[in-house]
LUMSELUM-119838 format. One record per residue (C-alpha): residue in three letters; x, y, z. Coordinates in steps of 0.02 Angstrom, whole numbers, always signed. Example, Ala and Ser with C-alpha at 12.3 -4.5 7.8 and 13.67 -1.06 7.14 Angstrom:
// residues 2
> vexdren,east,north,up
> ALA,+615,-225,+390
> SER,+684,-53,+357
END
This chain:
// residues 744
> vexdren,east,north,up
> MET,+0,+0,+0
> GLN,+57,+178,-33
> ALA,+33,+301,+109
> LYS,+11,+486,+83
> THR,+157,+605,+90
> MET,+215,+655,+264
> LEU,+300,+823,+294
> ILE,+425,+824,+436
> ALA,+450,+1007,+478
> SER,+602,+1078,+564
> SER,+505,+1226,+631
> ALA,+376,+1128,+728
> LEU,+364,+962,+820
> MET,+219,+866,+747
> GLY,+100,+744,+829
> LEU,+169,+772,+1002
> MET,+93,+657,+1132
> MET,+88,+696,+1317
> PRO,+152,+555,+1427
> ALA,+41,+480,+1559
> GLY,+29,+589,+1713
> ALA,+89,+747,+1627
> MET,+0,+913,+1643
> ALA,-142,+932,+1520
> ALA,-89,+1098,+1443
> ASP,+71,+1131,+1350
> GLN,+146,+1283,+1436
> ALA,+307,+1288,+1335
> PRO,+360,+1468,+1306
> THR,+360,+1538,+1130
> ALA,+454,+1687,+1061
> ALA,+297,+1792,+1088
> THR,+273,+1741,+1270
> ILE,+457,+1770,+1305
> ALA,+445,+1945,+1231
> ALA,+295,+1982,+1342
> ALA,+390,+1914,+1493
> ALA,+537,+2027,+1452
> ALA,+422,+2179,+1457
> ARG,+360,+2126,+1630
> ALA,+539,+2100,+1685
> ASP,+583,+2278,+1636
> ALA,+448,+2345,+1750
> THR,+506,+2237,+1896
> VAL,+687,+2291,+1876
> ARG,+631,+2473,+1886
> ALA,+541,+2433,+2049
> MET,+690,+2347,+2130
> LYS,+781,+2424,+2277
> PRO,+971,+2428,+2263
> GLU,+992,+2292,+2394
> GLU,+874,+2178,+2295
> LYS,+974,+2184,+2135
> THR,+1098,+2048,+2185
> VAL,+970,+1926,+2257
> LEU,+939,+1837,+2091
> THR,+1118,+1842,+2031
> HIS,+1195,+1710,+2144
> GLY,+1147,+1551,+2234
> ILE,+1203,+1408,+2343
> MET,+1210,+1220,+2332
> PRO,+1084,+1168,+2467
> LEU,+1170,+1006,+2514
> PRO,+1256,+960,+2678
> LEU,+1415,+912,+2587
> MET,+1537,+1051,+2614
> PRO,+1608,+1067,+2792
> GLY,+1577,+1234,+2874
> THR,+1436,+1289,+2760
> PRO,+1283,+1363,+2846
> PRO,+1118,+1268,+2847
> PRO,+1018,+1292,+2687
> PRO,+861,+1402,+2689
> ALA,+704,+1322,+2759
> ASP,+614,+1326,+2592
> SER,+757,+1246,+2496
> ILE,+757,+1064,+2439
> PRO,+912,+953,+2436
> GLY,+966,+969,+2256
> ALA,+1086,+1057,+2140
> GLY,+1050,+1239,+2180
> TYR,+946,+1372,+2266
> ILE,+927,+1557,+2221
> ALA,+826,+1660,+2343
> GLY,+670,+1751,+2285
> ILE,+608,+1928,+2320
> ALA,+445,+1913,+2416
> ARG,+407,+2099,+2409
> LEU,+398,+2091,+2219
> GLY,+315,+1920,+2209
> VAL,+472,+1841,+2135
> PRO,+491,+1658,+2187
> ALA,+651,+1569,+2233
> LEU,+732,+1459,+2102
> LYS,+752,+1279,+2156
> GLU,+864,+1181,+2039
> THR,+893,+997,+2008
> ASP,+997,+894,+1889
> ALA,+978,+831,+1751
> SER,+934,+775,+1575
> LEU,+896,+593,+1617
> GLY,+779,+620,+1764
> VAL,+775,+702,+1935
> SER,+945,+662,+2009
> TYR,+969,+553,+2162
> VAL,+1096,+666,+2253
> MET,+1158,+512,+2345
> GLY,+987,+480,+2420
> LEU,+987,+636,+2528
> ARG,+802,+670,+2490
> LYS,+762,+487,+2524
> ASP,+657,+477,+2367
> GLY,+671,+407,+2193
> ALA,+631,+457,+2015
> THR,+605,+380,+1844
> ALA,+767,+364,+1748
> LEU,+761,+390,+1561
> PRO,+890,+299,+1455
> SER,+1052,+390,+1419
> GLY,+1064,+533,+1296
> LEU,+1146,+419,+1167
> SER,+1001,+298,+1184
> LEU,+876,+437,+1154
> ALA,+973,+498,+1004
> SER,+976,+321,+934
> SER,+787,+334,+913
> TRP,+807,+485,+796
> ASN,+634,+531,+862
> PRO,+598,+710,+920
> GLU,+423,+659,+978
> LEU,+500,+533,+1097
> ALA,+621,+667,+1161
> TYR,+473,+782,+1195
> GLN,+379,+648,+1291
> GLY,+532,+605,+1396
> GLY,+561,+788,+1436
> ALA,+381,+814,+1488
> MET,+387,+659,+1597
> ILE,+542,+708,+1696
> ALA,+477,+887,+1712
> GLY,+318,+819,+1790
> GLU,+422,+729,+1920
> THR,+526,+887,+1943
> ARG,+368,+983,+1990
> ALA,+309,+845,+2104
> LYS,+470,+858,+2204
> GLY,+455,+1047,+2220
> PHE,+589,+1102,+2097
> ASN,+561,+1232,+1961
> VAL,+725,+1228,+1864
> LEU,+792,+1073,+1776
> LEU,+976,+1074,+1728
> ALA,+943,+976,+1570
> GLY,+977,+997,+1385
> GLY,+1152,+925,+1359
> VAL,+1196,+950,+1176
> ASN,+1386,+955,+1156
> LEU,+1442,+859,+1003
> THR,+1543,+699,+1024
> ARG,+1715,+748,+962
> ASP,+1799,+609,+1058
> PRO,+1710,+444,+1100
> ARG,+1815,+425,+1258
> ASN,+1735,+578,+1340
> GLY,+1661,+529,+1508
> ARG,+1501,+629,+1476
> THR,+1468,+559,+1302
> PHE,+1323,+458,+1375
> GLU,+1237,+619,+1434
> TYR,+1250,+704,+1266
> LEU,+1163,+657,+1104
> SER,+1267,+638,+948
> GLU,+1409,+698,+838
> ASP,+1294,+788,+717
> PRO,+1226,+966,+741
> LEU,+1058,+936,+655
> LEU,+1015,+775,+748
> SER,+1076,+843,+915
> GLY,+990,+1011,+894
> MET,+822,+940,+844
> LEU,+819,+813,+985
> VAL,+877,+930,+1123
> GLY,+754,+1062,+1064
> ALA,+612,+936,+1076
> SER,+667,+880,+1249
> ILE,+678,+1059,+1311
> ARG,+507,+1100,+1242
> GLY,+438,+948,+1332
> ILE,+518,+1003,+1495
> GLN,+456,+1182,+1482
> SER,+282,+1123,+1433
> GLN,+261,+1082,+1617
> GLY,+299,+1258,+1681
> ILE,+482,+1218,+1721
> ILE,+636,+1317,+1669
> SER,+758,+1211,+1569
> THR,+938,+1247,+1529
> ILE,+1033,+1200,+1374
> LYS,+1214,+1153,+1414
> HIS,+1365,+1157,+1422
> PHE,+1398,+1311,+1318
> ALA,+1511,+1275,+1230
> LEU,+1636,+1151,+1155
> ASN,+1637,+1043,+1311
> GLY,+1724,+893,+1234
> GLN,+1821,+807,+1373
> GLU,+1828,+787,+1561
> THR,+2017,+777,+1578
> GLY,+2075,+947,+1640
> ARG,+1896,+1003,+1619
> LYS,+1917,+1164,+1716
> PHE,+2068,+1227,+1621
> VAL,+2079,+1139,+1453
> ASP,+2084,+1274,+1319
> ILE,+1985,+1226,+1164
> ARG,+2064,+1304,+1011
> ILE,+1950,+1321,+861
> SER,+1913,+1445,+723
> GLU,+1751,+1540,+725
> ALA,+1694,+1461,+561
> ALA,+1724,+1284,+624
> ALA,+1634,+1319,+788
> ARG,+1485,+1401,+703
> GLU,+1466,+1256,+581
> SER,+1471,+1120,+715
> ASP,+1447,+1134,+903
> LEU,+1373,+1308,+901
> LEU,+1251,+1258,+764
> ALA,+1188,+1116,+875
> PHE,+1155,+1243,+1014
> GLN,+1077,+1366,+892
> ILE,+955,+1238,+822
> GLY,+915,+1177,+998
> ILE,+878,+1354,+1056
> GLU,+768,+1389,+905
> GLN,+670,+1228,+928
> GLY,+657,+1225,+1117
> GLN,+666,+1408,+1173
> PRO,+762,+1363,+1333
> LEU,+748,+1499,+1465
> SER,+924,+1470,+1530
> VAL,+1094,+1425,+1459
> MET,+1224,+1342,+1569
> CYS,+1401,+1387,+1520
> ALA,+1543,+1261,+1526
> TYR,+1696,+1228,+1634
> ASN,+1820,+1231,+1491
> VAL,+1912,+1376,+1412
> VAL,+1876,+1427,+1232
> ASN,+2011,+1516,+1132
> GLY,+2094,+1583,+1289
> ALA,+1941,+1639,+1389
> PRO,+1839,+1535,+1513
> ALA,+1673,+1482,+1439
> CYS,+1580,+1560,+1587
> GLY,+1669,+1725,+1557
> ASN,+1687,+1720,+1368
> ASP,+1632,+1884,+1291
> TRP,+1628,+1812,+1116
> LEU,+1523,+1660,+1163
> LEU,+1402,+1742,+1285
> ASN,+1384,+1921,+1224
> LYS,+1424,+1912,+1039
> VAL,+1357,+1743,+984
> LEU,+1220,+1701,+1109
> LYS,+1145,+1869,+1154
> LYS,+1183,+1979,+1005
> ASP,+1185,+1866,+853
> TRP,+1053,+1742,+912
> ARG,+951,+1876,+1005
> TRP,+919,+1755,+1149
> LYS,+827,+1833,+1298
> GLY,+853,+1710,+1441
> PHE,+990,+1704,+1573
> VAL,+1160,+1621,+1577
> MET,+1196,+1523,+1735
> SER,+1368,+1459,+1777
> ASP,+1414,+1279,+1798
> TRP,+1453,+1237,+1979
> GLY,+1627,+1297,+2020
> ALA,+1656,+1377,+1849
> VAL,+1665,+1562,+1898
> PRO,+1844,+1625,+1915
> ASN,+1812,+1810,+1948
> LEU,+1692,+1957,+1947
> GLU,+1737,+2004,+1768
> THR,+1632,+1858,+1706
> ALA,+1478,+1967,+1737
> ILE,+1530,+2101,+1613
> ASN,+1576,+1962,+1492
> GLY,+1399,+1893,+1489
> LEU,+1371,+1781,+1641
> ASP,+1206,+1822,+1727
> GLN,+1204,+1708,+1879
> GLN,+1337,+1628,+1989
> SER,+1275,+1454,+2032
> GLY,+1338,+1340,+2171
> GLU,+1443,+1485,+2235
> SER,+1525,+1386,+2376
> LEU,+1623,+1289,+2244
> ASP,+1699,+1449,+2172
> PRO,+1851,+1542,+2242
> ALA,+1733,+1677,+2311
> VAL,+1556,+1741,+2302
> PHE,+1576,+1869,+2163
> PHE,+1396,+1909,+2116
> ALA,+1337,+1978,+2285
> ASP,+1425,+2120,+2379
> LYS,+1569,+2130,+2254
> LEU,+1448,+2149,+2109
> ALA,+1341,+2276,+2202
> ALA,+1494,+2382,+2244
> ARG,+1552,+2382,+2064
> ALA,+1380,+2430,+2000
> ALA,+1365,+2571,+2127
> GLY,+1518,+2657,+2058
> ASP,+1507,+2622,+1871
> LYS,+1359,+2657,+1755
> ALA,+1409,+2521,+1634
> TRP,+1410,+2393,+1775
> ALA,+1245,+2460,+1841
> ALA,+1166,+2434,+1670
> ARG,+1242,+2260,+1662
> LEU,+1168,+2218,+1833
> ASP,+997,+2276,+1776
> ASP,+1014,+2166,+1622
> MET,+1062,+2016,+1730
> ASN,+904,+2038,+1833
> ARG,+798,+2069,+1679
> ARG,+854,+1905,+1603
> VAL,+823,+1801,+1759
> LEU,+652,+1881,+1780
> THR,+610,+1852,+1597
> ALA,+637,+1666,+1624
> ILE,+534,+1664,+1784
> TYR,+387,+1754,+1702
> ALA,+396,+1657,+1539
> ALA,+387,+1493,+1636
> GLY,+245,+1560,+1743
> LEU,+338,+1525,+1905
> ASP,+264,+1678,+1988
> LYS,+90,+1608,+1958
> SER,+112,+1422,+1985
> GLN,+246,+1363,+2106
> PRO,+287,+1177,+2117
> GLN,+267,+1107,+2292
> PRO,+360,+958,+2367
> GLY,+260,+802,+2399
> GLY,+167,+793,+2234
> LYS,+102,+626,+2174
> ILE,+204,+533,+2043
> ASP,+130,+394,+1938
> PHE,+287,+288,+1927
> ALA,+199,+151,+1830
> ALA,+142,+270,+1694
> ASN,+308,+360,+1688
> GLY,+397,+193,+1680
> LEU,+306,+159,+1517
> VAL,+382,+318,+1444
> ALA,+554,+257,+1497
> LEU,+517,+84,+1427
> GLU,+467,+150,+1256
> ALA,+620,+262,+1251
> ALA,+733,+114,+1290
> LYS,+651,+5,+1157
> GLN,+671,+137,+1023
> GLY,+851,+172,+1074
> ILE,+918,-6,+1065
> VAL,+1026,-32,+910
> LEU,+1048,-203,+830
> LEU,+1228,-204,+769
> LYS,+1247,-383,+711
> ASN,+1131,-530,+680
> ASN,+1185,-692,+598
> GLY,+1010,-765,+612
> ALA,+1016,-799,+798
> LEU,+893,-657,+836
> PRO,+756,-643,+880
> LEU,+767,-784,+1006
> ALA,+629,-912,+990
> ALA,+512,-906,+1138
> SER,+521,-1096,+1139
> ALA,+711,-1103,+1164
> LYS,+747,-1246,+1283
> SER,+902,-1178,+1368
> ILE,+975,-1003,+1381
> ALA,+1134,-957,+1473
> VAL,+1133,-777,+1534
> ILE,+1307,-720,+1582
> GLY,+1383,-567,+1664
> GLY,+1341,-383,+1683
> TYR,+1241,-401,+1846
> ALA,+1099,-456,+1730
> ASN,+1019,-545,+1878
> SER,+998,-378,+1967
> GLY,+981,-229,+1852
> VAL,+1051,-122,+1711
> LEU,+1198,-2,+1721
> SER,+1181,+188,+1724
> GLY,+1305,+328,+1698
> GLY,+1380,+419,+1847
> GLY,+1402,+597,+1907
> SER,+1278,+737,+1934
> SER,+1152,+658,+1815
> GLN,+1135,+499,+1920
> VAL,+952,+449,+1940
> ASN,+887,+306,+2048
> SER,+717,+234,+2085
> GLU,+638,+229,+2256
> GLY,+745,+123,+2369
> GLY,+905,+168,+2279
> PRO,+1006,+65,+2157
> ALA,+986,-122,+2138
> VAL,+1175,-137,+2147
> ALA,+1304,-5,+2193
> VAL,+1486,-44,+2161
> PRO,+1590,+85,+2256
> LEU,+1749,+153,+2180
> GLY,+1814,+223,+2342
> GLY,+1893,+393,+2364
> GLU,+1878,+533,+2491
> GLY,+1794,+702,+2503
> PRO,+1616,+767,+2496
> PHE,+1584,+702,+2320
> ALA,+1655,+528,+2343
> GLY,+1477,+461,+2353
> PHE,+1456,+500,+2169
> MET,+1594,+378,+2127
> ALA,+1498,+216,+2120
> GLN,+1428,+112,+1979
> HIS,+1239,+107,+1999
> TYR,+1121,-21,+1923
> HIS,+937,+20,+1900
> ARG,+808,-102,+1969
> SER,+761,-185,+1805
> ALA,+841,-357,+1791
> PRO,+862,-428,+1615
> LEU,+869,-604,+1686
> ALA,+694,-590,+1760
> ALA,+627,-512,+1599
> ILE,+703,-652,+1493
> ARG,+627,-785,+1605
> LYS,+459,-699,+1591
> LEU,+464,-705,+1400
> ALA,+530,-885,+1396
> PRO,+433,-972,+1536
> GLN,+464,-1146,+1468
> ALA,+652,-1125,+1447
> ASN,+788,-1172,+1569
> VAL,+866,-1000,+1595
> THR,+1027,-1004,+1698
> TYR,+1139,-864,+1758
> ARG,+1326,-851,+1785
> ASP,+1407,-689,+1844
> GLY,+1554,-707,+1725
> ASN,+1686,-685,+1859
> TYR,+1752,-859,+1820
> ILE,+1771,-886,+1634
> ALA,+1781,-1075,+1646
> ASP,+1614,-1081,+1737
> ALA,+1531,-967,+1607
> VAL,+1603,-1069,+1463
> GLU,+1537,-1232,+1535
> GLN,+1363,-1160,+1554
> ALA,+1367,-1087,+1378
> ARG,+1425,-1251,+1302
> LYS,+1275,-1347,+1365
> SER,+1146,-1213,+1320
> ASP,+1056,-1181,+1155
> VAL,+1105,-998,+1160
> ALA,+1216,-888,+1268
> VAL,+1176,-705,+1304
> VAL,+1327,-613,+1373
> PHE,+1296,-445,+1456
> VAL,+1449,-332,+1456
> THR,+1462,-163,+1541
> LYS,+1574,-10,+1536
> TRP,+1539,+127,+1661
> SER,+1558,+310,+1614
> SER,+1547,+461,+1726
> GLU,+1561,+648,+1732
> GLY,+1738,+692,+1785
> LEU,+1821,+540,+1708
> ASP,+1873,+506,+1529
> GLN,+1914,+332,+1464
> ALA,+2087,+273,+1421
> ASP,+2035,+178,+1265
> LEU,+1889,+87,+1185
> SER,+1915,-83,+1267
> LEU,+1798,-167,+1390
> PRO,+1860,-170,+1571
> ASN,+1881,-315,+1692
> GLY,+1927,-448,+1564
> GLN,+1759,-445,+1478
> ASP,+1834,-457,+1303
> ALA,+1914,-621,+1355
> LEU,+1749,-680,+1429
> VAL,+1654,-646,+1267
> ALA,+1786,-731,+1161
> ALA,+1787,-886,+1270
> VAL,+1597,-901,+1276
> ALA,+1584,-876,+1087
> ALA,+1713,-1014,+1059
> ALA,+1606,-1130,+1165
> ASN,+1438,-1082,+1086
> PRO,+1425,-1009,+910
> ARG,+1251,-944,+955
> THR,+1319,-810,+1071
> ILE,+1230,-642,+1083
> VAL,+1320,-494,+1162
> VAL,+1218,-357,+1246
> LEU,+1316,-196,+1270
> GLU,+1276,-82,+1417
> THR,+1398,+59,+1382
> GLY,+1401,+248,+1377
> ASN,+1526,+259,+1235
> PRO,+1576,+164,+1078
> ILE,+1687,+14,+1114
> ALA,+1808,-97,+1019
> MET,+1747,-273,+979
> PRO,+1895,-390,+948
> TRP,+1774,-537,+960
> LEU,+1648,-467,+833
> ASP,+1677,-601,+700
> LYS,+1653,-741,+828
> VAL,+1480,-696,+895
> ALA,+1310,-719,+816
> GLY,+1233,-555,+871
> VAL,+1271,-388,+953
> VAL,+1139,-279,+1035
> GLN,+1187,-101,+1089
> ALA,+1075,-62,+1238
> TRP,+1173,+90,+1303
> TYR,+1118,+138,+1480
> PRO,+935,+90,+1457
> GLY,+855,+171,+1609
> ALA,+719,+123,+1732
> ARG,+640,-13,+1624
> GLY,+797,-63,+1531
> GLY,+791,-249,+1573
> ASP,+616,-264,+1502
> ALA,+666,-169,+1345
> ILE,+818,-279,+1314
> ALA,+718,-439,+1332
> SER,+581,-371,+1220
> VAL,+707,-342,+1081
> LEU,+798,-508,+1107
> PHE,+637,-606,+1087
> GLY,+565,-503,+945
> GLU,+420,-432,+1043
> THR,+497,-266,+991
> ASN,+576,-246,+819
> PRO,+741,-154,+845
> SER,+738,+16,+761
> GLY,+882,+115,+837
> HIS,+1017,+191,+727
> LEU,+1187,+247,+790
> PRO,+1201,+433,+828
> ILE,+1391,+422,+837
> THR,+1527,+329,+743
> PHE,+1606,+174,+818
> PRO,+1790,+187,+767
> ALA,+1885,+32,+717
> SER,+2034,+104,+810
> VAL,+2080,+261,+908
> LYS,+2210,+289,+771
> GLN,+2065,+345,+661
> LEU,+2021,+490,+777
> PRO,+2080,+670,+753
> ARG,+2172,+654,+920
> PRO,+2225,+472,+944
> VAL,+2289,+516,+1118
> LEU,+2162,+611,+1222
> ASP,+2236,+780,+1265
> GLY,+2307,+781,+1441
> TYR,+2246,+607,+1487
> ASN,+2418,+544,+1536
> GLN,+2462,+710,+1620
> TYR,+2312,+758,+1726
> GLU,+2208,+642,+1832
> ALA,+2024,+679,+1806
> ASN,+1924,+647,+1963
> PHE,+1747,+706,+1993
> ALA,+1771,+682,+2181
> GLY,+1836,+857,+2207
> ASP,+1907,+908,+2036
> PRO,+2083,+919,+2106
> PRO,+2167,+1084,+2064
> PHE,+2326,+1091,+1963
> PRO,+2401,+1263,+2000
> GLY,+2466,+1342,+1841
> ALA,+2409,+1195,+1736
> LYS,+2412,+1222,+1549
> LEU,+2319,+1112,+1426
> SER,+2250,+1145,+1255
> ALA,+2151,+1041,+1130
> ASN,+2162,+1086,+947
> TYR,+1988,+1063,+873
> ASP,+2045,+1142,+710
> ILE,+2119,+974,+664
> GLU,+1945,+916,+614
> GLY,+1861,+1087,+621
> SER,+1676,+1066,+583
> ASP,+1705,+890,+514
> VAL,+1655,+801,+674
> GLY,+1626,+613,+682
> TYR,+1565,+539,+519
> ARG,+1618,+698,+427
> TRP,+1797,+666,+483
> PHE,+1786,+485,+428
> ALA,+1720,+540,+258
> ARG,+1859,+669,+242
> THR,+1998,+546,+285
> GLY,+1923,+395,+198
> ALA,+1930,+291,+357
> LYS,+1806,+147,+377
> ALA,+1718,+135,+543
> LEU,+1683,-21,+643
> PHE,+1502,+38,+635
> PRO,+1460,+202,+547
> PHE,+1349,+345,+604
> GLY,+1167,+305,+561
> PHE,+1192,+115,+561
> GLY,+1057,+0,+630
> LEU,+983,-169,+585
> SER,+805,-232,+598
> TYR,+707,-395,+598
> THR,+627,-337,+436
> THR,+699,-251,+282
> PHE,+675,-79,+205
> ALA,+708,+5,+40
> SER,+724,+193,+14
> ASN,+720,+273,-158
> GLY,+655,+414,-265
> LEU,+755,+556,-187
> SER,+718,+727,-259
> VAL,+781,+893,-193
> VAL,+685,+1049,-242
> ASP,+719,+1232,-208
> ARG,+551,+1315,-176
> PRO,+569,+1504,-200
> GLY,+534,+1596,-39
> LYS,+512,+1433,+59
> GLY,+682,+1349,+50
> LEU,+752,+1180,+1
> PHE,+654,+1019,+26
> ALA,+705,+836,+4
> THR,+573,+705,-38
> PHE,+596,+516,-40
> THR,+498,+355,-16
> VAL,+529,+219,+113
> LYS,+455,+43,+94
> ASN,+449,-103,+215
> THR,+503,-247,+103
> GLY,+502,-376,+241
> ALA,+375,-484,+331
> ARG,+346,-388,+493
> GLU,+307,-213,+553
> GLY,+453,-103,+598
> ALA,+529,+70,+599
> THR,+679,+140,+508
> VAL,+762,+308,+485
> GLY,+772,+391,+316
> GLN,+934,+489,+305
> VAL,+977,+623,+176
> TYR,+1158,+680,+158
> LEU,+1243,+819,+65
> THR,+1385,+732,-27
> ALA,+1467,+866,-134
> ARG,+1470,+1052,-175
> ASN,+1524,+1100,-350
> GLY,+1607,+930,-368
> ALA,+1706,+939,-206
> ALA,+1665,+804,-79
> LYS,+1576,+872,+75
> GLN,+1469,+760,+184
> ARG,+1335,+826,+301
> LEU,+1171,+755,+365
> VAL,+1037,+876,+302
> GLY,+875,+786,+342
> PHE,+803,+633,+427
> ALA,+637,+553,+468
> ARG,+590,+404,+576
> VAL,+455,+304,+487
> ASN,+355,+155,+553
> LEU,+281,+40,+421
> ALA,+179,-118,+410
> PRO,+244,-258,+297
> GLY,+231,-202,+115
> ALA,+182,-24,+160
> SER,+273,+129,+96
> GLN,+282,+310,+148
> THR,+333,+464,+50
> VAL,+423,+587,+161
> THR,+470,+769,+136
> VAL,+598,+852,+249
> PRO,+657,+1033,+243
> VAL,+843,+1063,+220
> ASP,+916,+1197,+333
> SER,+1022,+1311,+223
> ARG,+1154,+1324,+360
> LEU,+1197,+1142,+329
> LEU,+1245,+1186,+151
> ALA,+1337,+1346,+195
> ASP,+1504,+1404,+260
> TRP,+1526,+1534,+394
> VAL,+1622,+1675,+310
> LYS,+1679,+1826,+412
> ASP,+1517,+1872,+503
> GLY,+1382,+1772,+416
> TRP,+1327,+1619,+320
> GLN,+1365,+1598,+136
> VAL,+1296,+1473,+11
> ALA,+1405,+1474,-143
> ALA,+1321,+1469,-313
> GLY,+1334,+1302,-401
> THR,+1284,+1120,-401
> TYR,+1247,+1028,-240
> SER,+1236,+838,-230
> PHE,+1126,+741,-110
> ALA,+1104,+556,-75
> LEU,+996,+440,+28
> GLY,+1096,+336,+150
> GLU,+1068,+177,+249
> ASP,+1202,+258,+357
> ALA,+1343,+381,+331
> GLU,+1451,+256,+236
> HIS,+1321,+172,+126
> LEU,+1250,+304,+9
> GLN,+1146,+289,-148
> THR,+1179,+375,-314
> PRO,+1172,+563,-285
> VAL,+1048,+684,-359
> THR,+1097,+863,-395
> VAL,+1018,+1034,-383
> LYS,+1083,+1204,-436
> LEU,+1076,+1342,-308
> ALA,+1103,+1528,-321
> ALA,+1227,+1616,-208
> ARG,+1157,+1678,-43
> LYS,+1228,+1770,+107
> TRP,+1145,+1810,+273
> LYS,+1180,+1843,+456
> ASP,+1106,+1753,+606
END
């Protein structure tokens, strides 16, 4: 059957569904409501007394972690941050919580739990903005129920190095995919009357030396890559706050970078919200004049700069007084645009964990990527014997660590401490969510003899695998904020475990619970590989559903899996062997100097770098298998005068079962010169034999170069191709375009 044409628009999120338990009305701010809020903010600033003008510009971390800190205010909630309100003017306090994947656990200090979404990479593997919206709305509902009104979400830094410890929090290596997904997530969050950030602005590519590494990059390369991801995310999601980054950019700290904050964000992009610092990222008072609006988690900085010091500077300098008014105006604009002065979240709200768990379950199902299948999957429900091995699969599924850590009520199913000292040592543990794959497998195969071995003794695992019809090996690699990874290998001898089990049983399936790409020296020896990422609160159920074919895998990789670190722009991670990265305190290195040259790859991040160098990935960007088959064809690219460029193509399910795939459109050349960029995508679900014609708009910035102070599309012939992934492209089609120049 031929379905009607579907338009996937970049300027609106279509068919958005509210998750169970979410607020009925979408309260997400628009450009118009933000403009109205800014006008209200102007009036409030004029009514402020001098002593009130530094109330909103700084805040504390209301946690009993730092010795000698005073008790937090009575109305604060244990969480990331607290900024006092101004009762006389009806301005509420800001109560902040981490993070993008759910309401953070803060080591159980609140003695409550939350619903954990899968990792950012898992979400991005769905290539589904609607799913991102639903997940954002769900975690924002829980944010309100716990009494918070600011969610420190919206991680969108591009993956320039797969060994980055925060790769799992972020989304992809591509600015279009990352920007569209983060924008949808932010809109979902703010639909619930919650302020969301977008972070970490900008070029936050590694954790090693994270507070002093100087990212060196040209303006053109930055605008065409990481900054474009932020720009698209801001356009799509209208976040009311931006969180700046720890790192340095071209010699200036990101949280005091005049070019980033004043020139790009506020002037060029005309963004009206407020810039908050990352915790412990404010080096001095001058950051205020350079664009920072709020000092967050001030006890982690060298001093409180945005209180008395800021007031004194403003009292004696008109330029600083105007800057202080602007800082207040921006914070107030966010408060009014979110409606916080009219509807304040209160602690103790009811959370429907069952309903919210279904949102997490669907996200995990759509994010799982089938990387290899030699006919062993899906597992037959009538399999007589299944050996499940390793990965704490009898207890739960792994999650990423750091400030984004989420746990259900009762805490983690398993916590493996890593030791250490100091107030943040509690963050340094590997946590497993309470969703055991073993139990889920037994539920779907009630007649089978399902056995479990922890994998600590290879001989024991091999013996069990040898006498079973199929072996499913769960392997894990923990990632965390504050720690990068030495290489792409699996830790704790797991590569040897997989190889030995595969030698004993050719029907060995490997399930990967990782936050980064990994090397697979055993790939040719196993029958199947399932990338489950960190799959969240219902991850065990999602994995089993895919293994047994209850769910047809539909995820596609949002990042490239290198065949070797030698293929990367920086084979040795800058500073890794020089500076110990440790989230438990971020140890200072007085006078430390470290730089990372991003101009090596410039804007050719990830698959673009692989295309430029001709390197072949282990698994390319956009790759993903299914239990059915698809065919895409009929690509046409049309320039509609006054409306822009549009790509149209048809996707058909040529297999025997329903499933979803992702249509991918790539720029392949400009005037005959090779240049690869993803310019459009659409996730399409089809019944067997059904087809769908899809039209996607092509953002002109993806065809352009940043030249001097604006975008430029050169006149000439542009080639486009449909791709199964970034390495497998069809015959290109061409379109002639006239020259065009414009500014942001």
